[in-house]
C-alpha positions as CSV (number, residue, x, y, z in Angstrom):
1,M,42.8,37.5,-45.1
2,T,45.9,36.0,-43.6
3,E,45.3,32.6,-42.2
4,F,45.8,32.6,-38.7
5,N,46.8,29.0,-36.9
6,A,45.8,29.4,-33.3
7,K,47.5,27.2,-31.1
8,C,46.5,27.5,-27.3
9,S,44.8,24.2,-26.3
10,K,44.2,25.3,-23.1
11,F,40.7,26.9,-21.6
12,C,43.6,30.1,-21.0
13,S,46.8,30.6,-22.2
14,D,50.0,30.6,-20.2
15,T,50.1,34.4,-20.1
16,E,47.2,35.3,-19.0
17,A,47.1,32.5,-16.6
18,D,50.0,33.6,-14.7
19,F,49.0,37.4,-15.1
20,R,45.9,36.8,-12.9
21,I,47.2,34.4,-10.4
22,K,50.0,36.8,-9.6
23,N,47.8,39.8,-9.3
24,N,44.9,37.9,-7.5
25,L,42.4,38.0,-10.5
26,V,41.1,34.4,-10.3
27,H,37.1,34.4,-10.5
28,P,35.5,32.5,-7.8
29,L,34.4,29.9,-10.5
30,E,37.6,29.2,-11.5
31,K,38.5,28.5,-7.8
32,Y,37.1,24.2,-7.6
33,W,36.6,21.8,-5.2
34,P,39.2,18.8,-4.4
35,S,37.9,16.0,-6.2
36,G,37.5,13.9,-3.0
37,N,35.3,16.5,-1.4
38,N,31.7,16.6,-3.0
39,K,30.0,18.9,-0.3
40,N,29.1,21.5,-2.9
41,R,28.4,18.9,-5.7
42,R,24.8,18.2,-7.0
43,K,23.9,15.5,-4.6
44,S,20.6,14.0,-6.9
45,K,21.9,12.3,-9.8
46,D,18.2,12.5,-11.1
47,Y,18.5,16.4,-10.9
48,N,21.6,15.8,-13.4
49,K,19.8,13.8,-15.9
50,Q,17.0,16.0,-15.8
51,F,19.1,19.4,-16.2
52,N,20.8,18.1,-18.9
53,S,17.7,16.8,-20.8
54,H,16.4,20.2,-20.1
55,P,15.4,22.4,-23.1
56,L,17.1,25.3,-22.3
57,I,20.1,23.3,-22.6
58,N,19.6,21.0,-25.3
59,P,16.8,22.4,-28.0
60,G,16.4,19.7,-30.2
61,A,19.2,17.6,-31.9
62,C,21.6,20.5,-30.3
63,R,23.0,18.0,-27.3
64,I,25.8,19.2,-25.1
65,R,28.2,16.2,-25.0
66,D,29.3,14.8,-22.1
67,D,33.1,15.5,-22.5
68,S,33.8,16.7,-18.7
69,V,36.9,18.1,-17.5
70,K,38.8,16.0,-14.8
71,D,38.9,18.3,-12.1
72,D,42.2,17.4,-10.0
73,G,41.8,20.3,-7.5
74,A,43.5,22.9,-9.2
75,L,42.1,26.1,-10.7
76,I,40.3,26.1,-13.9
77,L,40.6,29.1,-15.6
78,V,38.5,29.9,-18.3
79,K,40.2,33.1,-20.8
80,E,38.3,36.4,-20.2
81,Y,37.4,38.7,-22.5
82,T,39.1,41.9,-23.3
83,R,38.2,44.6,-25.7
84,S,40.5,45.4,-28.5
85,A,41.8,49.3,-28.3
86,A,44.7,51.3,-30.2
87,G,48.0,50.6,-28.9
88,T,47.4,47.1,-28.2
89,L,49.5,44.3,-29.7
90,K,48.4,41.6,-32.2
91,P,47.9,38.3,-30.3
92,L,50.0,35.8,-30.8
93,A,49.0,32.2,-32.0
94,K,49.8,30.5,-28.6
95,E,47.5,33.0,-26.8
96,V,44.6,32.1,-29.2
97,R,42.3,28.6,-28.7
98,T,41.9,26.0,-31.0
99,P,38.6,25.4,-32.5
100,D,38.6,22.2,-30.7
101,T,39.4,24.2,-27.1
102,L,37.1,26.5,-28.1
103,W,34.3,23.9,-28.1
104,N,35.8,22.2,-25.1
105,T,35.4,25.6,-23.5
106,I,31.7,25.5,-24.4
107,L,31.4,22.3,-22.6
108,H,33.2,23.4,-19.7
109,L,30.9,26.1,-19.1
110,F,27.4,24.2,-19.7
111,K,28.5,20.7,-18.1
112,R,29.8,21.9,-15.6
113,V,30.4,26.2,-14.5
114,I,26.3,26.0,-15.1
115,K,25.6,23.6,-12.6
116,R,27.5,25.0,-9.2
117,S,25.5,25.0,-6.3
118,D,27.9,26.9,-4.3
119,Y,27.1,30.5,-5.8
120,G,23.9,32.2,-6.9
121,W,22.8,32.7,-11.0
122,P,23.5,36.3,-11.1
123,L,27.3,35.4,-10.5
124,I,27.1,32.5,-12.8
125,Y,25.7,34.4,-15.4
126,E,28.0,36.9,-15.5
127,F,30.8,34.8,-15.7
128,I,29.5,32.7,-18.5
129,F,28.3,35.8,-20.7
130,D,31.9,37.2,-20.2
131,R,33.5,34.0,-21.2
132,L,31.1,33.7,-24.3
133,R,32.2,37.0,-25.4
134,A,36.0,35.6,-25.2
135,I,35.0,32.5,-27.3
136,R,33.7,34.5,-30.1
137,K,36.5,36.8,-29.9
138,D,39.0,33.9,-30.7
139,A,36.9,32.5,-33.2
140,V,36.4,36.3,-34.9
141,I,40.4,36.4,-34.9
142,Q,41.2,32.9,-36.9
143,G,38.7,33.5,-39.2
144,L,36.6,30.5,-37.8
145,A,33.9,30.0,-40.4
146,D,32.6,26.1,-40.3
147,I,30.6,23.4,-38.1
148,N,32.1,23.9,-34.9
149,L,31.5,27.9,-35.0
150,I,28.2,27.3,-35.1
151,K,28.1,24.5,-32.5
152,I,29.3,27.4,-30.6
153,L,26.9,30.2,-31.7
154,E,24.0,27.7,-31.3
155,A,24.9,26.9,-27.7
156,S,25.2,30.7,-26.8
157,V,22.2,31.8,-28.5
158,V,20.3,29.1,-26.2
159,F,22.3,30.9,-23.2
160,Y,21.4,34.1,-24.1
161,V,17.7,33.1,-24.5
162,G,17.5,31.0,-21.0
163,A,19.0,33.9,-19.8
164,D,16.7,36.3,-19.8
165,I,13.8,34.3,-19.2
166,Y,15.0,33.8,-15.9
167,F,15.8,37.0,-14.8
168,S,12.3,38.1,-15.9
169,Q,11.0,36.3,-13.4
170,I,13.2,37.4,-10.7
171,E,14.5,40.7,-9.2
172,F,18.4,41.4,-10.4
173,E,19.2,44.5,-10.6
174,H,22.6,44.0,-12.1
175,F,21.3,42.2,-15.4
176,D,21.2,44.4,-18.4
177,S,18.0,43.3,-20.5
178,Y,19.2,45.3,-23.4
179,M,22.7,43.9,-24.0
180,N,21.8,40.6,-23.2
181,R,19.2,41.0,-26.0
182,Y,21.7,42.9,-28.0
183,H,24.3,39.8,-28.0
184,L,21.6,37.3,-28.7
185,N,20.6,39.1,-31.8
186,S,24.2,40.0,-33.1
187,T,24.7,36.1,-32.8
188,L,21.6,34.9,-34.3
189,N,22.6,37.0,-37.3
190,H,26.2,35.8,-37.3
191,L,24.4,32.1,-37.0
192,I,22.0,32.7,-39.7
193,G,24.9,34.2,-42.2
194,L,26.7,31.1,-41.5
195,Y,23.9,28.7,-42.2
196,D,23.2,30.7,-45.4
197,R,27.2,30.6,-46.4
198,L,27.7,26.8,-45.9
199,K,24.3,26.1,-47.1
200,V,23.3,24.0,-43.9
201,I,19.8,22.1,-43.8
202,S,19.4,20.4,-40.3
203,K,17.0,20.2,-37.3
204,N,18.9,22.5,-35.7
205,R,18.6,25.3,-38.2
206,I,14.7,24.8,-38.2
207,V,14.9,25.7,-34.3
208,F,17.2,28.6,-34.8
209,E,15.6,29.9,-38.0
210,Q,12.0,30.1,-35.7
211,V,14.1,31.4,-33.1
212,Y,15.6,34.1,-35.6
213,L,12.1,35.3,-37.1
214,L,11.1,36.1,-33.4
215,A,13.8,37.1,-31.6
216,E,13.7,40.5,-34.3
217,I,9.7,40.1,-34.2
218,S,8.2,42.0,-36.9
219,N,11.4,43.3,-38.5
220,P,11.0,43.7,-42.3
221,R,14.7,42.5,-43.1
222,V,14.1,39.0,-41.2
223,L,10.5,38.7,-42.5
224,S,11.6,39.0,-46.4
225,R,14.3,36.8,-45.8
226,F,11.8,34.0,-45.0
227,Y,11.0,33.7,-48.8
228,G,14.7,33.1,-50.2
229,L,14.8,30.1,-47.6
230,Y,15.2,26.4,-49.0
231,K,11.9,24.8,-49.3
232,T,12.3,22.5,-46.9
233,I,13.2,24.9,-44.3
234,R,10.3,27.4,-45.4
235,D,7.6,24.2,-45.5
236,D,8.5,23.1,-42.0
237,P,5.3,23.9,-39.9
238,G,7.4,25.7,-37.2
239,V,9.4,28.1,-39.3
240,K,5.6,28.8,-41.0
241,T,3.9,29.4,-37.7
242,A,7.0,31.8,-36.6
243,H,6.5,33.7,-39.8
244,S,2.8,34.0,-39.4
245,I,3.7,35.7,-36.0
246,S,6.1,37.9,-36.9
247,L,4.2,38.9,-40.0
248,G,0.7,39.3,-37.8
249,C,2.4,41.1,-34.9
250,Q,3.8,43.7,-38.0
251,I,0.5,44.6,-39.3
252,G,-1.3,44.9,-36.0
253,F,-2.6,41.6,-35.4
254,V,-0.6,40.9,-32.5
255,H,-3.3,38.0,-30.6
256,Q,-2.0,35.6,-33.2
257,A,0.9,35.7,-31.2
258,F,-1.1,34.4,-28.0
259,Q,-3.5,31.8,-30.2
260,K,0.0,30.2,-31.8
261,L,2.2,30.0,-28.7
262,G,1.9,26.3,-28.4
263,S,2.6,25.5,-31.9
264,L,6.8,26.5,-32.1
265,S,9.5,24.3,-31.1
266,N,10.8,24.7,-27.0
267,L,13.8,27.5,-27.4
268,A,11.3,29.4,-30.3
269,T,8.4,29.7,-27.7
270,L,10.9,30.8,-24.9
271,T,12.1,33.6,-27.6
272,L,8.5,34.6,-28.4
273,C,7.8,34.6,-24.3
274,L,10.4,37.6,-24.0
275,H,8.5,39.7,-25.9
276,L,4.5,38.6,-24.3
277,P,4.7,41.9,-21.9
278,R,4.7,44.5,-24.9
279,L,2.7,42.3,-26.7
280,R,0.0,42.4,-23.9
281,R,0.0,46.0,-23.4
282,I,0.1,46.7,-27.3
283,S,-2.9,44.5,-27.2
284,L,-4.8,47.1,-24.7
285,L,-3.6,49.8,-26.9
286,I,-5.5,48.3,-29.7
287,F,-8.6,47.5,-27.9
288,D,-8.6,50.7,-26.4
289,K,-8.5,52.7,-29.8
290,G,-10.8,50.1,-31.9
291,C,-13.0,48.5,-29.2
292,R,-13.8,51.6,-27.3
293,S,-17.5,52.0,-26.0
294,K,-18.7,53.8,-23.2
295,N,-21.3,51.0,-21.8
296,L,-19.3,47.8,-22.3
297,S,-16.4,46.7,-20.4
298,Y,-14.2,43.5,-21.1
299,S,-14.1,41.0,-17.9
300,V,-10.2,41.0,-16.2
301,D,-10.2,37.1,-16.2
302,D,-11.5,36.5,-19.8
303,W,-8.4,39.3,-21.0
304,K,-6.4,37.3,-18.7
305,Q,-6.6,33.9,-20.3
306,L,-7.0,35.9,-24.1
307,C,-3.3,37.4,-23.2
308,L,-2.0,34.3,-21.2
309,Y,-1.6,36.8,-17.9
310,N,-0.4,34.6,-14.8
311,S,-3.3,36.6,-12.6
312,A,-5.5,39.1,-12.3
313,K,-3.3,41.7,-10.9
314,E,-1.1,41.7,-14.1
315,V,-3.6,42.8,-15.9
316,T,-5.1,45.5,-13.6
317,A,-0.9,46.8,-13.3
318,D,-1.2,46.8,-17.3
319,C,-4.3,48.6,-17.3
320,F,-3.2,51.1,-14.4
321,L,0.3,51.7,-16.5
322,L,-1.7,52.9,-19.6
323,N,-4.4,55.0,-17.7
324,L,-7.1,52.1,-18.3
325,A,-9.9,52.3,-15.9
326,V,-10.5,48.7,-14.0
327,D,-13.6,48.4,-12.3
328,R,-15.6,45.2,-10.8
329,E,-17.3,44.9,-14.4
330,G,-13.9,44.5,-16.3
331,I,-11.7,46.8,-18.3
332,Q,-13.6,50.1,-19.4
333,F,-11.9,50.7,-23.3
334,R,-12.9,54.6,-23.5
335,G,-10.3,55.8,-26.0
336,Q,-8.2,57.2,-23.1
337,A,-5.0,55.2,-23.2
338,S,-1.6,56.6,-22.6
339,R,0.8,55.7,-25.6
340,E,3.8,57.3,-24.2
341,K,4.6,54.9,-21.7
342,I,5.3,52.1,-23.9
343,P,8.6,52.3,-26.5
344,K,7.9,51.5,-29.6
345,L,8.2,48.1,-30.8
346,L,6.6,47.5,-33.8
347,M,5.9,49.5,-36.8
348,F,2.5,50.1,-36.4
349,M,3.3,52.0,-33.0
């Protein structure tokens, strides 16, 4: 493979910047307020301090350094993602950002853009999602495979997990959960491959190994890889717990996920929470098949605590989805649950 020496030291190359400004293609989040105008800035310093220490932004030892970009009121354009297609010319070295510039772009997105209060989170998400794709593309073009790329991929994984958790709490029709998880899994696979290739042993790796085990829960390939890890990583309590949860889901012991949720790192806990809605419904299916009875019922409040529901209404809604009867006595398991409405998630399904 021919070595590619990137030379662009800006967030966006001059060629793209000139084209987008000329054709009025500047994104609203690339238009920054003048340095003297603080109306749209976060007013509370305590909020900024709390935000920077949030586990969604900084899991474990993965800290975003405070290398802020000076804001002089001008446009701050960030290279957008463009899909490679037949007939397109090979990118020039002056159009591909250097590794240091890629990391500075990550810092700009997660230290400044994500804090914008004058635009809603959906617009911010779409902007950062697109720019992260462009960053990874630049890294691939120049064959980047070192600690710089590891930092970029780690930050990207945190963003994808946090975005999925956020949008699961609100109704936003333009959010594509499938696409977000596709990029989460592809980024994780790239990151884990780099860990193995560079033989990295760090606190960050322990966190992201847990995330990897839980992002593709009950995946046989991911589970078998666990036994080839370094002993230091394999013996970590968090990694062991993540593997135990994933293995338990593969054989049908879903309730282990609810019991051990608090034994994981912050980021791994959030990753497991992505699967909770399906795991809860799978639990109902398992109980309906294995514990069916014409005379007995299970209390809705007890089931809410067992499967970590937020309210009894959510329990009732899942039962209705699966055609399970619920009355004053509780959930009636009669062996009549509908399996057709639940997408296949685990091997035993």
